Structure formats: C-alpha cells, structure tokens
C-alpha positions in Angstrom: 34.5 -99.4 -1.8 32.8 -102.3 0.0 29.0 -102.0 0.3 27.6 -102.9 3.8 24.5 -105.1 3.8 22.4 -103.5 6.4 20.2 -106.1 8.0 19.2 -103.8 10.8 17.6 -101.3 8.4 15.9 -104.0 6.4 14.7 -105.7 9.5 13.0 -102.4 10.5 11.4 -102.1 7.1 10.0 -105.7 7.3 8.7 -105.1 10.8 6.9 -101.9 9.6 5.3 -103.9 6.8 4.2 -106.6 9.2 2.8 -104.1 11.6 0.7 -102.6 8.9 -0.5 -106.1 7.8 -1.4 -107.0 11.4 -3.4 -103.8 11.9 -5.3 -104.2 8.7 -6.2 -107.9 9.2 -6.8 -108.1 12.9 -10.5 -107.1 12.7 -11.1 -109.7 10.0 -9.3 -112.5 11.9 -10.7 -111.4 15.3 -7.4 -111.5 17.2 -3.8 -110.6 16.9 -1.1 -113.2 15.9 0.5 -115.1 18.8 4.0 -116.5 19.3 5.2 -118.7 22.1 9.0 -118.7 22.8 10.1 -121.4 25.2 13.4 -120.9 27.0 14.9 -123.4 29.5 17.6 -122.4 31.9 19.7 -119.2 32.3 21.9 -119.1 29.2 22.8 -115.3 29.0 22.9 -115.3 25.2 19.6 -117.0 25.0 18.1 -114.5 27.4 19.2 -111.6 25.2 17.8 -113.3 22.1 14.5 -114.0 23.8 14.1 -110.4 25.1 14.9 -109.1 21.6 12.2 -111.4 20.1 9.6 -110.4 22.6 10.4 -106.7 22.0 10.1 -107.2 18.3 6.7 -109.0 18.8 5.4 -105.9 20.7 6.5 -103.6 17.9 4.6 -105.6 15.2 1.5 -106.3 17.3 2.2 -110.0 17.9 1.1 -111.3 21.4 4.0 -113.0 23.0 3.3 -116.2 25.0 6.8 -116.4 26.3 7.6 -119.2 28.9 10.8 -119.4 30.9 11.5 -122.7 32.6 14.0 -123.6 35.2 17.1 -125.6 34.2 15.9 -128.8 35.8 12.7 -128.9 33.8 12.1 -132.5 32.5 11.6 -133.7 28.9 8.1 -134.8 29.8 7.1 -131.4 31.2 8.3 -129.6 28.1 6.6 -132.1 25.8 3.3 -131.5 27.7 3.7 -127.7 27.3 4.3 -128.0 23.6 1.3 -130.3 23.1 -0.9 -127.8 24.9 0.4 -124.9 22.7 -0.2 -127.0 19.6 -3.9 -127.1 20.6 -4.1 -123.4 21.7 -6.0 -121.4 19.0 -4.4 -118.2 20.2 -0.9 -119.4 19.4 0.2 -119.3 15.7 3.9 -120.0 16.2 6.0 -122.0 18.7 9.8 -121.6 19.0 12.1 -123.6 21.2 15.1 -121.5 22.1 18.3 -123.4 21.6 20.7 -124.5 23.1 18.9 -126.5 25.8 20.4 -127.9 29.1 22.3 -131.2 28.4 19.7 -133.5 29.9 17.1 -132.5 27.3 16.8 -133.9 23.8 16.2 -130.9 21.4 15.4 -133.1 18.4 12.6 -135.0 20.2 11.1 -131.7 21.4 11.3 -130.1 18.0 9.5 -133.1 16.5 6.6 -132.4 19.0 5.9 -129.0 17.5 2.9 -128.9 15.1 4.6 -128.4 11.7 2.1 -125.6 10.9 3.3 -123.7 14.0 7.0 -124.4 13.5 8.0 -120.8 12.8 11.7 -121.7 13.2 11.3 -124.0 10.2 13.2 -126.9 11.9 10.5 -129.6 11.9 11.4 -132.5 9.5 8.2 -131.8 7.5 9.2 -128.2 6.8 12.8 -129.1 6.1 11.5 -131.8 3.7 9.3 -129.2 1.9 12.4 -127.1 1.5 14.3 -130.1 0.1 11.5 -130.7 -2.4 11.2 -127.1 -3.4 7.6 -126.9 -2.0 6.0 -124.0 -0.1 6.4 -124.1 3.6 7.9 -122.4 6.7 11.5 -121.7 6.1 14.4 -121.7 8.6 14.7 -118.1 9.8 18.4 -117.4 9.6 19.0 -118.7 6.0 15.7 -117.2 4.9 17.0 -113.9 6.3 20.2 -114.2 4.3 18.2 -114.8 1.1 15.9 -111.8 1.8 18.9 -109.5 2.4 20.6 -110.6 -0.8 17.3 -110.0 -2.6 17.0 -106.5 -1.1 20.4 -105.5 -2.6 19.6 -107.1 -6.0 22.6 -109.5 -5.7 22.5 -112.0 -8.5 22.6 -115.6 -7.4 21.9 -117.5 -10.6 25.0 -119.3 -11.8 27.2 -117.9 -9.1 29.7 -120.0 -7.1 28.4 -120.0 -3.5 30.3 -121.5 -0.6 28.6 -122.2 2.7 31.0 -122.7 5.6 29.1 -124.8 8.2 26.8 -127.8 7.9 24.4 -127.4 10.8 20.7 -128.1 10.5 20.1 -124.6 11.8 21.9 -122.7 9.1 24.4 -124.6 6.8 22.2 -127.3 5.3 19.0 -125.2 4.7 21.2 -122.3 3.5 22.8 -124.6 0.8 19.3 -125.8 -0.3 18.0 -122.2 -0.6 21.0 -121.2 -2.7 20.5 -124.3 -4.9 16.8 -123.2 -5.3 18.1 -119.9 -6.5 20.3 -121.7 -9.1 23.7 -121.1 -7.5 26.4 -123.6 -7.7 26.9 -124.6 -4.1 29.8 -126.0 -2.1 29.5 -126.8 1.6 32.7 -126.6 3.6 33.3 -127.5 7.2 35.8 -128.2 9.9 37.2 -131.3 8.1 37.5 -129.7 4.7 41.0 -129.7 3.3 42.6 -126.5 2.0 39.8 -124.3 3.2 41.4 -121.1 1.8 41.3 -122.5 -1.8 37.6 -123.3 -1.3 36.5 -119.9 0.1 38.7 -118.0 -2.4 36.6 -119.5 -5.2 33.3 -118.1 -3.8 31.4 -115.3 -5.5 29.1 -115.6 -2.4 30.7 -116.7 0.9 28.4 -117.5 3.8 30.1 -118.4 7.1 28.2 -119.9 10.0 30.8 -121.8 12.1 30.9 -119.8 15.4 34.7 -119.3 15.4 35.8 -115.7 15.9 37.4 -114.0 12.9 38.3 -117.3 11.2 37.8 -115.7 7.7 40.7 -113.4 6.7 41.1 -111.2 3.7 43.4 -113.7 2.1 40.5 -116.2 2.0 38.1 -114.0 0.1 37.8 -113.5 -3.7 38.0 -109.8 -4.6 34.5 -108.4 -5.1 32.8 -111.3 -3.4 29.7 -111.1 -1.3 30.5 -112.1 2.3 27.7 -113.0 4.7 28.7 -113.4 8.3 26.2 -115.5 10.3 28.6 -116.1 13.2 28.0 -114.6 16.6 30.8 -114.9 19.0 31.3 -113.3 22.4 35.0 -112.3 23.0 36.9 -110.2 25.5 38.7 -107.3 23.8 42.0 -105.7 24.8 40.3 -103.4 27.2 38.6 -106.3 29.0 35.2 -105.6 27.5 32.7 -108.2 26.4 31.9 -107.7 22.7 30.2 -109.5 19.8 32.2 -110.4 16.7 31.5 -112.6 13.7 33.4 -115.3 11.9 34.9 -112.7 9.6 37.8 -110.3 10.2 35.5 -107.4 9.2 37.9 -104.5 8.7 40.4 -106.4 6.6 37.9 -108.4 4.6 35.9 -105.2 3.9 38.9 -104.0 1.9 38.5 -106.9 -0.5 34.8 -107.9 -0.6 32.2 -106.2 -2.8 29.5 -106.6 -0.1 29.7 -107.6 3.5 27.5 -107.9 6.6 28.5 -106.5 9.9 28.2 -108.2 13.3 26.1 -107.1 15.0 23.6 -105.5 12.7 23.7 -107.9 9.8 22.0 -111.2 9.9 20.8 -111.2 13.5 18.0 -108.6 12.9 17.0 -110.5 9.7 16.6 -113.8 11.7 14.2 -112.0 14.1 12.3 -110.4 11.1 11.9 -113.8 9.4 10.5 -115.3 12.7 7.9 -112.5 12.9 7.1 -113.0 9.2 6.6 -116.7 9.6 4.3 -116.1 12.6 2.2 -113.5 10.7 2.2 -115.8 7.6 0.7 -118.7 9.6 -1.8 -116.3 11.3 -2.8 -114.9 7.9 -3.3 -118.4 6.4 -6.4 -118.7 8.7 -8.3 -116.4 6.4 -6.7 -117.1 3.0 
C-alpha cells in the first residue's frame, strides 16, 4: 500500500510552529516579521499563489507588504521599488512572483534583491552558499521537498535519486540538496535519451517539468519515493479546470512506496518554507 506524503498536513504543522515563534519573539524584537510579495500583471495562476501566500502570512503573524503592479510596469520602476524595500527596516523578505511579463528581465530584478532578504533563495549569493554547503536562505520548493522527506524519515544517504528538470527554481538546487544529503544524483531533462531507463533506476524520483502526467507506472521502480513538483492546469472530460501533476497519480500509486498528491503535496510546503525563511531572517536580528 503506497504511503501518501501529506504536504498539506505538514505545512499546517510548520505554520503553527512559526506562529508560536512569532508570538514569543515579537515583544523582544519590537515588531512582527514583514514580507513583500511583488506581482506584475494579471497571470491567474500567480494571482492564486499570491493570495495563498498572503493568507498564510496572516495565519502566522507576518505582515504582508504585497504590491500588485500593472502589466506595463517598467524595469526601472520595479528596480526602484526593490531598492526601497531593501532599505525598509519593516521588511524582512522580498519575493518577486514569477513569471513576469515578457518585456521584463527577471534575472536582473532578482539580482537587485538584498541577498539577506531573498526569501525565495534565488539570488546568486544564496545559490552559491548552497553550492558550497554553507548556511543561507534555501530555495523554497526544493527545501520543502527535503523537509517533507525528513518528516517521513525517508533515508537519502546512498540512495539513487533522479531529478527530472534542470531549472534554477527547482531542478538544480534540488540536485544540490540531495547531494548534500549524500544521495547519488542524476539530473534528467527534455533532451535525455531513454528517460524510462533513467527514472526506473530511481529510489527517489522528483519530477518538476510541468508536463501533465508524463510519469507513468512503467517508469517507476517498485517501492520508489515519487515527489511530484509539477503543477499543470488541464480541462477534464467534464470540461472543468483542474490541477494535475507530472505524475499519473493513480497508476503510479500502485507501484510507488511513497507519493505526493497534486494538489496538497509540495505546493503547501513551498509556502511553508517561504514563511520559515522570512521568520528566520527576522529572528536573526536578535540572534
């Protein structure tokens, strides 16, 4: 019987712990933690994510400095906003919601964020600290995967781990975190030959490619741990809009030892790690 890795339940547990921490330290620090989420344009998925993050902030006791900009906002305007937030003592974390409209350069804007306030863990300095195995703010989604594996006492040392996807958001930092945990890591991607042979060898399979149900039961080693980071919007047979992952959940669940659902798996863990990074930076002011 496959065990479901319940990111939703663990996310609630982490939020409760953070809420207690914020309440206990707020008098000492003199203010609550603050998070600024910057969103540009009207991407529906981004709008949902931002609302979820703002709701989670309220639950924990983090003040949300959310800013929603029109699609035509310029690079210079956003750069100026980020620089002001860098200097704002009430703001502990800054997150730039991706994707951005095509006329904007996300890399340049991410570089503008003060690395100590980069709670998404995407600044080159924070990624460099991950590469070197040093302490720092970690990318939220892969950090959420690691925390979920830890919660369920899943052994990583010496295991064959396959990461499907090589983005700077998930794939690359995910591989580094697994290496740090002493796994033997393979990164596969859209140009990998004989993908089924690669994934079938994985004790731990993490997929983050954004292609609906690309992973079938035939591609999974019996008893493997399957982590589905993919979030895809599809229209079902009844014409309803629904979220699915990269994994054919019901068939793969018959083969895997552990599996994450979509939704309710890694999504809540990403938000929980964002909140944790924000509180960690806020707490560092008195450590």
